[in-house]
C-alpha positions, 0 to 999 in steps of 0.5 A: 434462884436467878443469877443476875448482873446489874444494869439500868437499861437492858434486861433479859429474863429467860428460862424453863420456869415460864411462870417465874419469868412472866412474874418477874418480867411484869414486876420489872416492867411496872418498876421501870414504868414507875421510875420513868413515868410518862405514857409512851411505853410499848409492849411488843408480843414476840410469841411467833409461829414462823420466821416471818413473824419473828422478823416482823417482831424484831422490826417493831422492836427496832422501830420502838427503840428509835422512836423518842417518847412524846410524854414523860422523861423516858420509855420502856420497851418490852419484847414479851414472851419471845420464843425465837431465841433458843434452838427452835426452827424459827431461830435457825432461819438465816434471815432471823439469825442475821437480823438478831446479829445486826440487832446485837451490834445496834444494842452495843452502840445504842445510847440508853438515854431515857430508854429501857429494853426488857426482853422476856423469853423461854429457853435461850441459846447461850452460844448465840451472839445475841445472848452473849451481847445481852449478857455483856452489856445488860442484865440477864436473869435465868429461871430454871424450872422445877423437876421431880428429879431435883433434890430440893424441888419440894423445898422450893415449892414450899417456899413459893407456896408460902410466899403466894399465900402470904402475898394474899394476907394469909398463913398456912400450917406446915401440914397443909403446906406439905399436902398442897405441895404433894398434890400439885408437884413441881408445877409453879403456875398450878401451885400459885393458882391453888394458893389463890383458890385456898385464900378465897376459900377460907374467906376471913379466916387467917390460917389455911389448914389441911382440911381446906387443902383436901376440900378444894385443891385438885390432884395432878397426875403425880398426886393421884399416883400418890393416892394409890400408894397411900391406899397400899400403905394404909393396907386398905384393900377395898380403897386400893382396888378402887384407886387401881381401877381409876388409875387403869381407866386413866391409862386407857385415856392418856397415852403418856401413862402406863401400867408400868408407871403405876407399878413404879409408883407402888415400888417407890411407896414400898421402898419409902416404907422400908427406908423408914423402917431402917431409919427407925432401927438406926435411931436417926428418926423417932415416930413424930406426929408433927411435920415440922419436927419430922423434917428437922429430924431428916435434915440432921441425918449424917449425909455420909451415912446415906447412899449416893443413889437417889432411889435409896436416899431418903433425903432425896424424897419429898419429906411430906411423902415420907411423913405420910408413910411413917404411920403406914410403915408400922402396918407392915413388918420388914419381912412383909415389905421385902416380900412386897418388893419381890411380888412387885418385881415378879409383877414387873416381869409379867407386865413386860414379858407375858401376855396376861391381862395387866389389870389382873396382874396388878390386882393379884400382886396388890392383894397378896401384899395387903392381905396377911400371907395366909389370907392371901393364899 
């Protein structure tokens, strides 16, 4: 959630979550325009490519602040999508640094009578004089981005997705919500786009169900990796090998992906099933087909009973991923899952240190995991 102070005339909205910054900036701009009335409001585009463009944007801003409104009782100036308040090369230019410092002094002395200034930006260097001045005399709202490493990203995504659906007059079932978040991952903009797509797809129907998500929502890279893990969990060898072929083709066309990345996703899947086996054995959870009740069981597990290492802490995982893995865990014995981890470890060593074909190494490991020991031999 953004941290903010109250000020009627000057606001800086910034952070890694570009989508949230833009949403909040539009909302605040419309509120201020409605409060002040008139038609003299100005929007100054501040996404620049070099220091010259940055200086030009700042010059337009200073001019806008000094120009009195002709109509109405007030004026809103919005410096929109500013990209030179962080540690970019543009910001480090001496002329830009000096101009920002001069502007900071002007804002301190400025008479905020009938004028309001809104600045929306990405990353902002909080060590700089300009930020410190805005933080002191105005309102600063900071929006941090979502990351798969954040323990609560799935909960934040669910809250945002549910809000996006309700804004459009619809409701979404818990299972559909979990599947939507699982498919999209920590991507606020795409999550909002998919929510809009779902609301249009269901038409006059009030509630979005999991079948709707499956029918129209796209899978991002992370979700496609989950599909590979789901095939492994379902012990469906033909589907697993088809998914593996699809993923290996993606590896060839995307430099950011690798066979090792696919392997780590499979390790995470097997580890999740092992964690579920252990939680069932301890009595912390019971086989539960309702997603909402399953999440409630996870929340009641004593925190002091769980490991600090996120890799082995089930509450650090997306609860929907665990929920989907619960029936899959029943298809393997504990000894089979331990053996699967050993096979994946050997596969890891072969991928790193041998000259063997990566596809064949992965295929061999997966066949040995999915088939019973005698059949695999």
